[in-house]
PDB file of N, CA, C and O in Angstrom:
ATOM      1  N   MET A   1     -31.784 -53.976  -5.544  1.00  0.00           N
ATOM      2  CA  MET A   1     -30.694 -53.493  -6.391  1.00  0.00           C
ATOM      3  C   MET A   1     -30.895 -52.011  -6.688  1.00  0.00           C
ATOM      4  O   MET A   1     -31.999 -51.579  -7.021  1.00  0.00           O
ATOM      5  N   GLN A   2     -29.834 -51.248  -6.565  1.00  0.00           N
ATOM      6  CA  GLN A   2     -29.885 -49.807  -6.781  1.00  0.00           C
ATOM      7  C   GLN A   2     -29.876 -49.494  -8.277  1.00  0.00           C
ATOM      8  O   GLN A   2     -29.055 -50.025  -9.025  1.00  0.00           O
ATOM      9  N   THR A   3     -30.790 -48.635  -8.703  1.00  0.00           N
ATOM     10  CA  THR A   3     -30.815 -48.188 -10.084  1.00  0.00           C
ATOM     11  C   THR A   3     -29.808 -47.060 -10.251  1.00  0.00           C
ATOM     12  O   THR A   3     -29.788 -46.110  -9.468  1.00  0.00           O
ATOM     13  N   ILE A   4     -28.982 -47.173 -11.266  1.00  0.00           N
ATOM     14  CA  ILE A   4     -27.989 -46.141 -11.531  1.00  0.00           C
ATOM     15  C   ILE A   4     -28.645 -45.054 -12.369  1.00  0.00           C
ATOM     16  O   ILE A   4     -29.054 -45.299 -13.504  1.00  0.00           O
ATOM     17  N   LYS A   5     -28.743 -43.861 -11.810  1.00  0.00           N
ATOM     18  CA  LYS A   5     -29.317 -42.732 -12.530  1.00  0.00           C
ATOM     19  C   LYS A   5     -28.216 -41.920 -13.185  1.00  0.00           C
ATOM     20  O   LYS A   5     -28.303 -41.576 -14.364  1.00  0.00           O
ATOM     21  N   TYR A   6     -27.183 -41.615 -12.420  1.00  0.00           N
ATOM     22  CA  TYR A   6     -26.050 -40.866 -12.944  1.00  0.00           C
ATOM     23  C   TYR A   6     -24.770 -41.580 -12.549  1.00  0.00           C
ATOM     24  O   TYR A   6     -24.528 -41.857 -11.374  1.00  0.00           O
ATOM     25  N   LEU A   7     -23.963 -41.869 -13.548  1.00  0.00           N
ATOM     26  CA  LEU A   7     -22.722 -42.613 -13.349  1.00  0.00           C
ATOM     27  C   LEU A   7     -21.534 -41.708 -13.664  1.00  0.00           C
ATOM     28  O   LEU A   7     -21.494 -41.069 -14.716  1.00  0.00           O
ATOM     29  N   ALA A   8     -20.579 -41.657 -12.759  1.00  0.00           N
ATOM     30  CA  ALA A   8     -19.324 -40.924 -13.001  1.00  0.00           C
ATOM     31  C   ALA A   8     -18.219 -41.948 -13.202  1.00  0.00           C
ATOM     32  O   ALA A   8     -18.017 -42.831 -12.369  1.00  0.00           O
ATOM     33  N   ILE A   9     -17.516 -41.825 -14.300  1.00  0.00           N
ATOM     34  CA  ILE A   9     -16.381 -42.703 -14.582  1.00  0.00           C
ATOM     35  C   ILE A   9     -15.130 -41.840 -14.571  1.00  0.00           C
ATOM     36  O   ILE A   9     -15.032 -40.856 -15.304  1.00  0.00           O
ATOM     37  N   ILE A  10     -14.179 -42.220 -13.731  1.00  0.00           N
ATOM     38  CA  ILE A  10     -12.922 -41.483 -13.627  1.00  0.00           C
ATOM     39  C   ILE A  10     -11.808 -42.371 -14.182  1.00  0.00           C
ATOM     40  O   ILE A  10     -11.339 -43.276 -13.491  1.00  0.00           O
ATOM     41  N   PRO A  11     -11.378 -42.123 -15.426  1.00  0.00           N
ATOM     42  CA  PRO A  11     -10.265 -42.887 -15.983  1.00  0.00           C
ATOM     43  C   PRO A  11      -8.954 -42.302 -15.451  1.00  0.00           C
ATOM     44  O   PRO A  11      -8.697 -41.108 -15.608  1.00  0.00           O
ATOM     45  N   ALA A  12      -8.138 -43.130 -14.833  1.00  0.00           N
ATOM     46  CA  ALA A  12      -6.904 -42.630 -14.209  1.00  0.00           C
ATOM     47  C   ALA A  12      -5.772 -43.617 -14.473  1.00  0.00           C
ATOM     48  O   ALA A  12      -5.488 -44.488 -13.651  1.00  0.00           O
ATOM     49  N   ARG A  13      -5.144 -43.474 -15.607  1.00  0.00           N
ATOM     50  CA  ARG A  13      -4.087 -44.421 -15.914  1.00  0.00           C
ATOM     51  C   ARG A  13      -2.806 -44.090 -15.162  1.00  0.00           C
ATOM     52  O   ARG A  13      -2.618 -42.983 -14.656  1.00  0.00           O
ATOM     53  N   LYS A  14      -1.949 -45.073 -15.108  1.00  0.00           N
ATOM     54  CA  LYS A  14      -0.725 -44.957 -14.314  1.00  0.00           C
ATOM     55  C   LYS A  14       0.225 -43.894 -14.847  1.00  0.00           C
ATOM     56  O   LYS A  14       0.649 -43.010 -14.103  1.00  0.00           O
ATOM     57  N   ASN A  15       0.553 -43.972 -16.102  1.00  0.00           N
ATOM     58  CA  ASN A  15       1.564 -43.065 -16.652  1.00  0.00           C
ATOM     59  C   ASN A  15       0.994 -42.169 -17.733  1.00  0.00           C
ATOM     60  O   ASN A  15       0.160 -42.584 -18.538  1.00  0.00           O
ATOM     61  N   SER A  16       1.459 -40.945 -17.731  1.00  0.00           N
ATOM     62  CA  SER A  16       1.119 -39.952 -18.732  1.00  0.00           C
ATOM     63  C   SER A  16       2.350 -39.776 -19.624  1.00  0.00           C
ATOM     64  O   SER A  16       3.462 -40.135 -19.239  1.00  0.00           O
ATOM     65  N   LYS A  17       2.142 -39.230 -20.797  1.00  0.00           N
ATOM     66  CA  LYS A  17       3.290 -38.968 -21.677  1.00  0.00           C
ATOM     67  C   LYS A  17       4.283 -38.017 -21.029  1.00  0.00           C
ATOM     68  O   LYS A  17       5.496 -38.203 -21.135  1.00  0.00           O
ATOM     69  N   ARG A  18       3.759 -36.995 -20.357  1.00  0.00           N
ATOM     70  CA  ARG A  18       4.627 -35.945 -19.834  1.00  0.00           C
ATOM     71  C   ARG A  18       4.960 -36.076 -18.360  1.00  0.00           C
ATOM     72  O   ARG A  18       6.066 -35.727 -17.945  1.00  0.00           O
ATOM     73  N   ILE A  19       4.018 -36.575 -17.557  1.00  0.00           N
ATOM     74  CA  ILE A  19       4.242 -36.632 -16.108  1.00  0.00           C
ATOM     75  C   ILE A  19       4.003 -38.054 -15.606  1.00  0.00           C
ATOM     76  O   ILE A  19       2.873 -38.542 -15.615  1.00  0.00           O
ATOM     77  N   LYS A  20       5.062 -38.704 -15.173  1.00  0.00           N
ATOM     78  CA  LYS A  20       4.949 -40.063 -14.657  1.00  0.00           C
ATOM     79  C   LYS A  20       4.138 -40.052 -13.356  1.00  0.00           C
ATOM     80  O   LYS A  20       4.352 -39.204 -12.490  1.00  0.00           O
ATOM     81  N   ASN A  21       3.211 -41.000 -13.228  1.00  0.00           N
ATOM     82  CA  ASN A  21       2.349 -41.124 -12.043  1.00  0.00           C
ATOM     83  C   ASN A  21       1.596 -39.824 -11.726  1.00  0.00           C
ATOM     84  O   ASN A  21       1.450 -39.443 -10.565  1.00  0.00           O
ATOM     85  N   LYS A  22       1.128 -39.161 -12.774  1.00  0.00           N
ATOM     86  CA  LYS A  22       0.450 -37.864 -12.640  1.00  0.00           C
ATOM     87  C   LYS A  22      -0.699 -37.893 -11.634  1.00  0.00           C
ATOM     88  O   LYS A  22      -0.850 -36.953 -10.854  1.00  0.00           O
ATOM     89  N   ASN A  23      -1.500 -38.938 -11.636  1.00  0.00           N
ATOM     90  CA  ASN A  23      -2.662 -39.000 -10.748  1.00  0.00           C
ATOM     91  C   ASN A  23      -2.300 -39.161  -9.283  1.00  0.00           C
ATOM     92  O   ASN A  23      -3.142 -38.951  -8.409  1.00  0.00           O
ATOM     93  N   LEU A  24      -1.062 -39.528  -9.005  1.00  0.00           N
ATOM     94  CA  LEU A  24      -0.594 -39.649  -7.629  1.00  0.00           C
ATOM     95  C   LEU A  24       0.217 -38.424  -7.199  1.00  0.00           C
ATOM     96  O   LEU A  24       0.623 -38.308  -6.043  1.00  0.00           O
ATOM     97  N   PHE A  25       0.446 -37.513  -8.150  1.00  0.00           N
ATOM     98  CA  PHE A  25       1.178 -36.283  -7.875  1.00  0.00           C
ATOM     99  C   PHE A  25       0.389 -35.450  -6.873  1.00  0.00           C
ATOM    100  O   PHE A  25      -0.835 -35.354  -6.965  1.00  0.00           O
ATOM    101  N   LYS A  26       1.084 -34.854  -5.924  1.00  0.00           N
ATOM    102  CA  LYS A  26       0.405 -34.087  -4.879  1.00  0.00           C
ATOM    103  C   LYS A  26       0.372 -32.595  -5.191  1.00  0.00           C
ATOM    104  O   LYS A  26       1.370 -31.993  -5.589  1.00  0.00           O
ATOM    105  N   ILE A  27      -0.808 -32.026  -4.996  1.00  0.00           N
ATOM    106  CA  ILE A  27      -1.024 -30.589  -5.089  1.00  0.00           C
ATOM    107  C   ILE A  27      -1.631 -30.183  -3.753  1.00  0.00           C
ATOM    108  O   ILE A  27      -2.662 -30.724  -3.354  1.00  0.00           O
ATOM    109  N   ASN A  28      -1.014 -29.249  -3.063  1.00  0.00           N
ATOM    110  CA  ASN A  28      -1.446 -28.874  -1.707  1.00  0.00           C
ATOM    111  C   ASN A  28      -1.525 -30.100  -0.796  1.00  0.00           C
ATOM    112  O   ASN A  28      -2.446 -30.238   0.009  1.00  0.00           O
ATOM    113  N   ASN A  29      -0.551 -30.972  -0.941  1.00  0.00           N
ATOM    114  CA  ASN A  29      -0.420 -32.180  -0.105  1.00  0.00           C
ATOM    115  C   ASN A  29      -1.558 -33.185  -0.288  1.00  0.00           C
ATOM    116  O   ASN A  29      -1.805 -34.004   0.597  1.00  0.00           O
ATOM    117  N   LYS A  30      -2.257 -33.130  -1.436  1.00  0.00           N
ATOM    118  CA  LYS A  30      -3.323 -34.087  -1.738  1.00  0.00           C
ATOM    119  C   LYS A  30      -3.100 -34.624  -3.151  1.00  0.00           C
ATOM    120  O   LYS A  30      -2.833 -33.863  -4.081  1.00  0.00           O
ATOM    121  N   GLN A  31      -3.212 -35.943  -3.299  1.00  0.00           N
ATOM    122  CA  GLN A  31      -3.010 -36.557  -4.607  1.00  0.00           C
ATOM    123  C   GLN A  31      -4.098 -36.120  -5.584  1.00  0.00           C
ATOM    124  O   GLN A  31      -5.265 -35.984  -5.217  1.00  0.00           O
ATOM    125  N   LEU A  32      -3.696 -35.904  -6.828  1.00  0.00           N
ATOM    126  CA  LEU A  32      -4.591 -35.397  -7.867  1.00  0.00           C
ATOM    127  C   LEU A  32      -5.854 -36.255  -8.014  1.00  0.00           C
ATOM    128  O   LEU A  32      -6.943 -35.707  -8.186  1.00  0.00           O
ATOM    129  N   ILE A  33      -5.734 -37.562  -7.951  1.00  0.00           N
ATOM    130  CA  ILE A  33      -6.894 -38.444  -8.094  1.00  0.00           C
ATOM    131  C   ILE A  33      -7.929 -38.178  -7.003  1.00  0.00           C
ATOM    132  O   ILE A  33      -9.128 -38.320  -7.240  1.00  0.00           O
ATOM    133  N   LYS A  34      -7.481 -37.798  -5.824  1.00  0.00           N
ATOM    134  CA  LYS A  34      -8.416 -37.516  -4.724  1.00  0.00           C
ATOM    135  C   LYS A  34      -9.292 -36.303  -5.023  1.00  0.00           C
ATOM    136  O   LYS A  34     -10.451 -36.270  -4.611  1.00  0.00           O
ATOM    137  N   TYR A  35      -8.765 -35.314  -5.724  1.00  0.00           N
ATOM    138  CA  TYR A  35      -9.575 -34.157  -6.107  1.00  0.00           C
ATOM    139  C   TYR A  35     -10.729 -34.593  -7.007  1.00  0.00           C
ATOM    140  O   TYR A  35     -11.861 -34.143  -6.829  1.00  0.00           O
ATOM    141  N   SER A  36     -10.444 -35.471  -7.977  1.00  0.00           N
ATOM    142  CA  SER A  36     -11.484 -35.955  -8.887  1.00  0.00           C
ATOM    143  C   SER A  36     -12.541 -36.771  -8.151  1.00  0.00           C
ATOM    144  O   SER A  36     -13.740 -36.599  -8.373  1.00  0.00           O
ATOM    145  N   ILE A  37     -12.089 -37.652  -7.283  1.00  0.00           N
ATOM    146  CA  ILE A  37     -13.020 -38.491  -6.520  1.00  0.00           C
ATOM    147  C   ILE A  37     -13.897 -37.637  -5.615  1.00  0.00           C
ATOM    148  O   ILE A  37     -15.116 -37.801  -5.597  1.00  0.00           O
ATOM    149  N   GLU A  38     -13.293 -36.738  -4.873  1.00  0.00           N
ATOM    150  CA  GLU A  38     -14.053 -35.909  -3.934  1.00  0.00           C
ATOM    151  C   GLU A  38     -15.035 -34.981  -4.644  1.00  0.00           C
ATOM    152  O   GLU A  38     -16.127 -34.731  -4.135  1.00  0.00           O
ATOM    153  N   ALA A  39     -14.656 -34.469  -5.813  1.00  0.00           N
ATOM    154  CA  ALA A  39     -15.573 -33.623  -6.582  1.00  0.00           C
ATOM    155  C   ALA A  39     -16.776 -34.434  -7.050  1.00  0.00           C
ATOM    156  O   ALA A  39     -17.902 -33.936  -7.038  1.00  0.00           O
ATOM    157  N   SER A  40     -16.548 -35.674  -7.459  1.00  0.00           N
ATOM    158  CA  SER A  40     -17.645 -36.549  -7.902  1.00  0.00           C
ATOM    159  C   SER A  40     -18.583 -36.892  -6.748  1.00  0.00           C
ATOM    160  O   SER A  40     -19.801 -36.935  -6.923  1.00  0.00           O
ATOM    161  N   ILE A  41     -18.018 -37.133  -5.586  1.00  0.00           N
ATOM    162  CA  ILE A  41     -18.819 -37.463  -4.399  1.00  0.00           C
ATOM    163  C   ILE A  41     -19.743 -36.305  -4.027  1.00  0.00           C
ATOM    164  O   ILE A  41     -20.866 -36.527  -3.574  1.00  0.00           O
ATOM    165  N   LYS A  42     -19.280 -35.083  -4.215  1.00  0.00           N
ATOM    166  CA  LYS A  42     -20.064 -33.905  -3.847  1.00  0.00           C
ATOM    167  C   LYS A  42     -21.279 -33.673  -4.752  1.00  0.00           C
ATOM    168  O   LYS A  42     -22.220 -32.985  -4.356  1.00  0.00           O
ATOM    169  N   VAL A  43     -21.266 -34.236  -5.954  1.00  0.00           N
ATOM    170  CA  VAL A  43     -22.388 -34.058  -6.878  1.00  0.00           C
ATOM    171  C   VAL A  43     -23.523 -34.978  -6.437  1.00  0.00           C
ATOM    172  O   VAL A  43     -23.421 -36.197  -6.573  1.00  0.00           O
ATOM    173  N   LYS A  44     -24.573 -34.416  -5.925  1.00  0.00           N
ATOM    174  CA  LYS A  44     -25.665 -35.188  -5.312  1.00  0.00           C
ATOM    175  C   LYS A  44     -26.382 -36.103  -6.298  1.00  0.00           C
ATOM    176  O   LYS A  44     -26.872 -37.161  -5.902  1.00  0.00           O
ATOM    177  N   LYS A  45     -26.454 -35.725  -7.567  1.00  0.00           N
ATOM    178  CA  LYS A  45     -27.171 -36.543  -8.553  1.00  0.00           C
ATOM    179  C   LYS A  45     -26.408 -37.819  -8.927  1.00  0.00           C
ATOM    180  O   LYS A  45     -27.008 -38.785  -9.397  1.00  0.00           O
ATOM    181  N   ILE A  46     -25.110 -37.823  -8.722  1.00  0.00           N
ATOM    182  CA  ILE A  46     -24.309 -39.009  -9.046  1.00  0.00           C
ATOM    183  C   ILE A  46     -24.516 -40.047  -7.951  1.00  0.00           C
ATOM    184  O   ILE A  46     -24.269 -39.782  -6.774  1.00  0.00           O
ATOM    185  N   ASN A  47     -24.971 -41.230  -8.349  1.00  0.00           N
ATOM    186  CA  ASN A  47     -25.169 -42.273  -7.341  1.00  0.00           C
ATOM    187  C   ASN A  47     -24.271 -43.485  -7.573  1.00  0.00           C
ATOM    188  O   ASN A  47     -24.401 -44.492  -6.878  1.00  0.00           O
ATOM    189  N   LYS A  48     -23.359 -43.397  -8.546  1.00  0.00           N
ATOM    190  CA  LYS A  48     -22.392 -44.468  -8.775  1.00  0.00           C
ATOM    191  C   LYS A  48     -21.128 -43.838  -9.343  1.00  0.00           C
ATOM    192  O   LYS A  48     -21.179 -43.114 -10.337  1.00  0.00           O
ATOM    193  N   ILE A  49     -19.984 -44.120  -8.699  1.00  0.00           N
ATOM    194  CA  ILE A  49     -18.695 -43.611  -9.158  1.00  0.00           C
ATOM    195  C   ILE A  49     -17.776 -44.802  -9.388  1.00  0.00           C
ATOM    196  O   ILE A  49     -17.670 -45.694  -8.546  1.00  0.00           O
ATOM    197  N   VAL A  50     -17.117 -44.802 -10.535  1.00  0.00           N
ATOM    198  CA  VAL A  50     -16.187 -45.869 -10.884  1.00  0.00           C
ATOM    199  C   VAL A  50     -14.841 -45.241 -11.242  1.00  0.00           C
ATOM    200  O   VAL A  50     -14.771 -44.350 -12.088  1.00  0.00           O
ATOM    201  N   VAL A  51     -13.792 -45.705 -10.604  1.00  0.00           N
ATOM    202  CA  VAL A  51     -12.433 -45.312 -10.978  1.00  0.00           C
ATOM    203  C   VAL A  51     -11.847 -46.484 -11.754  1.00  0.00           C
ATOM    204  O   VAL A  51     -11.811 -47.613 -11.265  1.00  0.00           O
ATOM    205  N   SER A  52     -11.392 -46.203 -12.957  1.00  0.00           N
ATOM    206  CA  SER A  52     -10.795 -47.224 -13.817  1.00  0.00           C
ATOM    207  C   SER A  52      -9.313 -46.911 -13.958  1.00  0.00           C
ATOM    208  O   SER A  52      -8.937 -45.816 -14.376  1.00  0.00           O
ATOM    209  N   SER A  53      -8.465 -47.892 -13.601  1.00  0.00           N
ATOM    210  CA  SER A  53      -7.028 -47.643 -13.640  1.00  0.00           C
ATOM    211  C   SER A  53      -6.222 -48.928 -13.808  1.00  0.00           C
ATOM    212  O   SER A  53      -6.690 -50.025 -13.505  1.00  0.00           O
ATOM    213  N   ASP A  54      -5.006 -48.756 -14.297  1.00  0.00           N
ATOM    214  CA  ASP A  54      -4.049 -49.852 -14.389  1.00  0.00           C
ATOM    215  C   ASP A  54      -3.036 -49.779 -13.246  1.00  0.00           C
ATOM    216  O   ASP A  54      -2.051 -50.518 -13.233  1.00  0.00           O
ATOM    217  N   ASP A  55      -3.282 -48.889 -12.295  1.00  0.00           N
ATOM    218  CA  ASP A  55      -2.373 -48.694 -11.170  1.00  0.00           C
ATOM    219  C   ASP A  55      -3.040 -49.162  -9.872  1.00  0.00           C
ATOM    220  O   ASP A  55      -4.087 -48.645  -9.481  1.00  0.00           O
ATOM    221  N   LYS A  56      -2.436 -50.124  -9.224  1.00  0.00           N
ATOM    222  CA  LYS A  56      -2.997 -50.673  -7.986  1.00  0.00           C
ATOM    223  C   LYS A  56      -3.102 -49.623  -6.885  1.00  0.00           C
ATOM    224  O   LYS A  56      -4.007 -49.685  -6.054  1.00  0.00           O
ATOM    225  N   ARG A  57      -2.187 -48.665  -6.875  1.00  0.00           N
ATOM    226  CA  ARG A  57      -2.227 -47.621  -5.840  1.00  0.00           C
ATOM    227  C   ARG A  57      -3.452 -46.714  -6.014  1.00  0.00           C
ATOM    228  O   ARG A  57      -4.078 -46.308  -5.035  1.00  0.00           O
ATOM    229  N   ILE A  58      -3.778 -46.408  -7.254  1.00  0.00           N
ATOM    230  CA  ILE A  58      -4.959 -45.586  -7.535  1.00  0.00           C
ATOM    231  C   ILE A  58      -6.227 -46.353  -7.160  1.00  0.00           C
ATOM    232  O   ILE A  58      -7.149 -45.782  -6.576  1.00  0.00           O
ATOM    233  N   LEU A  59      -6.275 -47.625  -7.489  1.00  0.00           N
ATOM    234  CA  LEU A  59      -7.440 -48.455  -7.151  1.00  0.00           C
ATOM    235  C   LEU A  59      -7.605 -48.566  -5.634  1.00  0.00           C
ATOM    236  O   LEU A  59      -8.727 -48.591  -5.128  1.00  0.00           O
ATOM    237  N   LYS A  60      -6.500 -48.632  -4.924  1.00  0.00           N
ATOM    238  CA  LYS A  60      -6.545 -48.695  -3.458  1.00  0.00           C
ATOM    239  C   LYS A  60      -7.140 -47.411  -2.875  1.00  0.00           C
ATOM    240  O   LYS A  60      -7.911 -47.459  -1.916  1.00  0.00           O
ATOM    241  N   ILE A  61      -6.781 -46.276  -3.452  1.00  0.00           N
ATOM    242  CA  ILE A  61      -7.341 -44.999  -3.011  1.00  0.00           C
ATOM    243  C   ILE A  61      -8.851 -44.989  -3.228  1.00  0.00           C
ATOM    244  O   ILE A  61      -9.606 -44.570  -2.351  1.00  0.00           O
ATOM    245  N   ALA A  62      -9.285 -45.448  -4.394  1.00  0.00           N
ATOM    246  CA  ALA A  62     -10.723 -45.496  -4.698  1.00  0.00           C
ATOM    247  C   ALA A  62     -11.463 -46.347  -3.675  1.00  0.00           C
ATOM    248  O   ALA A  62     -12.542 -45.974  -3.216  1.00  0.00           O
ATOM    249  N   LYS A  63     -10.886 -47.481  -3.322  1.00  0.00           N
ATOM    250  CA  LYS A  63     -11.522 -48.376  -2.343  1.00  0.00           C
ATOM    251  C   LYS A  63     -11.642 -47.716  -0.970  1.00  0.00           C
ATOM    252  O   LYS A  63     -12.601 -47.971  -0.242  1.00  0.00           O
ATOM    253  N   LYS A  64     -10.683 -46.878  -0.616  1.00  0.00           N
ATOM    254  CA  LYS A  64     -10.757 -46.168   0.664  1.00  0.00           C
ATOM    255  C   LYS A  64     -11.955 -45.225   0.708  1.00  0.00           C
ATOM    256  O   LYS A  64     -12.513 -44.967   1.774  1.00  0.00           O
ATOM    257  N   TYR A  65     -12.342 -44.718  -0.452  1.00  0.00           N
ATOM    258  CA  TYR A  65     -13.517 -43.853  -0.544  1.00  0.00           C
ATOM    259  C   TYR A  65     -14.812 -44.674  -0.702  1.00  0.00           C
ATOM    260  O   TYR A  65     -15.904 -44.117  -0.817  1.00  0.00           O
ATOM    261  N   LYS A  66     -14.666 -45.982  -0.705  1.00  0.00           N
ATOM    262  CA  LYS A  66     -15.806 -46.908  -0.840  1.00  0.00           C
ATOM    263  C   LYS A  66     -16.554 -46.706  -2.161  1.00  0.00           C
ATOM    264  O   LYS A  66     -17.784 -46.736  -2.207  1.00  0.00           O
ATOM    265  N   ILE A  67     -15.785 -46.499  -3.229  1.00  0.00           N
ATOM    266  CA  ILE A  67     -16.360 -46.436  -4.561  1.00  0.00           C
ATOM    267  C   ILE A  67     -15.783 -47.580  -5.388  1.00  0.00           C
ATOM    268  O   ILE A  67     -14.795 -48.200  -4.993  1.00  0.00           O
ATOM    269  N   THR A  68     -16.389 -47.854  -6.516  1.00  0.00           N
ATOM    270  CA  THR A  68     -15.969 -48.981  -7.343  1.00  0.00           C
ATOM    271  C   THR A  68     -14.606 -48.727  -7.968  1.00  0.00           C
ATOM    272  O   THR A  68     -14.381 -47.693  -8.598  1.00  0.00           O
ATOM    273  N   ALA A  69     -13.701 -49.679  -7.787  1.00  0.00           N
ATOM    274  CA  ALA A  69     -12.363 -49.622  -8.366  1.00  0.00           C
ATOM    275  C   ALA A  69     -12.273 -50.714  -9.428  1.00  0.00           C
ATOM    276  O   ALA A  69     -12.322 -51.902  -9.112  1.00  0.00           O
ATOM    277  N   LEU A  70     -12.141 -50.305 -10.680  1.00  0.00           N
ATOM    278  CA  LEU A  70     -12.135 -51.239 -11.798  1.00  0.00           C
ATOM    279  C   LEU A  70     -10.747 -51.270 -12.425  1.00  0.00           C
ATOM    280  O   LEU A  70     -10.309 -50.298 -13.042  1.00  0.00           O
ATOM    281  N   GLY A  71     -10.068 -52.389 -12.262  1.00  0.00           N
ATOM    282  CA  GLY A  71      -8.735 -52.534 -12.841  1.00  0.00           C
ATOM    283  C   GLY A  71      -8.815 -52.732 -14.337  1.00  0.00           C
ATOM    284  O   GLY A  71      -9.752 -53.354 -14.837  1.00  0.00           O
ATOM    285  N   ARG A  72      -7.836 -52.205 -15.056  1.00  0.00           N
ATOM    286  CA  ARG A  72      -7.784 -52.434 -16.495  1.00  0.00           C
ATOM    287  C   ARG A  72      -6.376 -52.844 -16.892  1.00  0.00           C
ATOM    288  O   ARG A  72      -5.400 -52.524 -16.214  1.00  0.00           O
ATOM    289  N   SER A  73      -6.296 -53.544 -17.981  1.00  0.00           N
ATOM    290  CA  SER A  73      -5.013 -54.089 -18.425  1.00  0.00           C
ATOM    291  C   SER A  73      -4.137 -53.005 -19.044  1.00  0.00           C
ATOM    292  O   SER A  73      -4.614 -51.937 -19.427  1.00  0.00           O
ATOM    293  N   LYS A  74      -2.861 -53.305 -19.131  1.00  0.00           N
ATOM    294  CA  LYS A  74      -1.903 -52.382 -19.758  1.00  0.00           C
ATOM    295  C   LYS A  74      -2.278 -52.151 -21.224  1.00  0.00           C
ATOM    296  O   LYS A  74      -2.057 -51.070 -21.769  1.00  0.00           O
ATOM    297  N   LYS A  75      -2.846 -53.181 -21.851  1.00  0.00           N
ATOM    298  CA  LYS A  75      -3.216 -53.120 -23.265  1.00  0.00           C
ATOM    299  C   LYS A  75      -4.196 -51.983 -23.546  1.00  0.00           C
ATOM    300  O   LYS A  75      -4.095 -51.317 -24.576  1.00  0.00           O
ATOM    301  N   ILE A  76      -5.128 -51.763 -22.650  1.00  0.00           N
ATOM    302  CA  ILE A  76      -6.120 -50.702 -22.873  1.00  0.00           C
ATOM    303  C   ILE A  76      -5.783 -49.447 -22.050  1.00  0.00           C
ATOM    304  O   ILE A  76      -6.654 -48.617 -21.786  1.00  0.00           O
ATOM    305  N   SER A  77      -4.541 -49.324 -21.661  1.00  0.00           N
ATOM    306  CA  SER A  77      -4.105 -48.146 -20.895  1.00  0.00           C
ATOM    307  C   SER A  77      -2.985 -47.396 -21.600  1.00  0.00           C
ATOM    308  O   SER A  77      -2.278 -46.596 -20.987  1.00  0.00           O
ATOM    309  N   LYS A  78      -2.834 -47.656 -22.873  1.00  0.00           N
ATOM    310  CA  LYS A  78      -1.777 -46.988 -23.653  1.00  0.00           C
ATOM    311  C   LYS A  78      -2.253 -45.633 -24.155  1.00  0.00           C
ATOM    312  O   LYS A  78      -3.427 -45.288 -24.021  1.00  0.00           O
ATOM    313  N   ASP A  79      -1.344 -44.876 -24.729  1.00  0.00           N
ATOM    314  CA  ASP A  79      -1.661 -43.551 -25.266  1.00  0.00           C
ATOM    315  C   ASP A  79      -2.753 -43.593 -26.337  1.00  0.00           C
ATOM    316  O   ASP A  79      -3.497 -42.627 -26.505  1.00  0.00           O
ATOM    317  N   THR A  80      -2.846 -44.701 -27.053  1.00  0.00           N
ATOM    318  CA  THR A  80      -3.814 -44.809 -28.146  1.00  0.00           C
ATOM    319  C   THR A  80      -5.197 -45.264 -27.682  1.00  0.00           C
ATOM    320  O   THR A  80      -6.142 -45.255 -28.471  1.00  0.00           O
ATOM    321  N   ALA A  81      -5.328 -45.653 -26.440  1.00  0.00           N
ATOM    322  CA  ALA A  81      -6.622 -46.132 -25.915  1.00  0.00           C
ATOM    323  C   ALA A  81      -7.599 -44.966 -25.768  1.00  0.00           C
ATOM    324  O   ALA A  81      -7.215 -43.857 -25.394  1.00  0.00           O
ATOM    325  N   THR A  82      -8.861 -45.239 -26.071  1.00  0.00           N
ATOM    326  CA  THR A  82      -9.890 -44.216 -25.908  1.00  0.00           C
ATOM    327  C   THR A  82     -10.614 -44.428 -24.582  1.00  0.00           C
ATOM    328  O   THR A  82     -10.501 -45.488 -23.967  1.00  0.00           O
ATOM    329  N   THR A  83     -11.346 -43.426 -24.154  1.00  0.00           N
ATOM    330  CA  THR A  83     -12.104 -43.541 -22.897  1.00  0.00           C
ATOM    331  C   THR A  83     -13.189 -44.600 -23.031  1.00  0.00           C
ATOM    332  O   THR A  83     -13.473 -45.323 -22.076  1.00  0.00           O
ATOM    333  N   GLU A  84     -13.793 -44.694 -24.198  1.00  0.00           N
ATOM    334  CA  GLU A  84     -14.847 -45.684 -24.412  1.00  0.00           C
ATOM    335  C   GLU A  84     -14.316 -47.084 -24.166  1.00  0.00           C
ATOM    336  O   GLU A  84     -15.057 -48.057 -24.296  1.00  0.00           O
TER     337      GLU A  84
END
């Protein structure tokens, strides 16, 4: 079993107050969530990355990068939900 030394958690909920599907929005033809995932992968000390989302499309992207995709319910994905 691999010991987790450094864990990166990327919270990426489906909807934002201002921009719907913000994490799937493309900048330079790349979805915003991919920038976060790729930046985390580049950090050599991080040996575990988890994407937490209520959006199946975001979780599918995480799986393509072979990182942990953790689904969360709508209840804990509201504006009042904390990262913890």
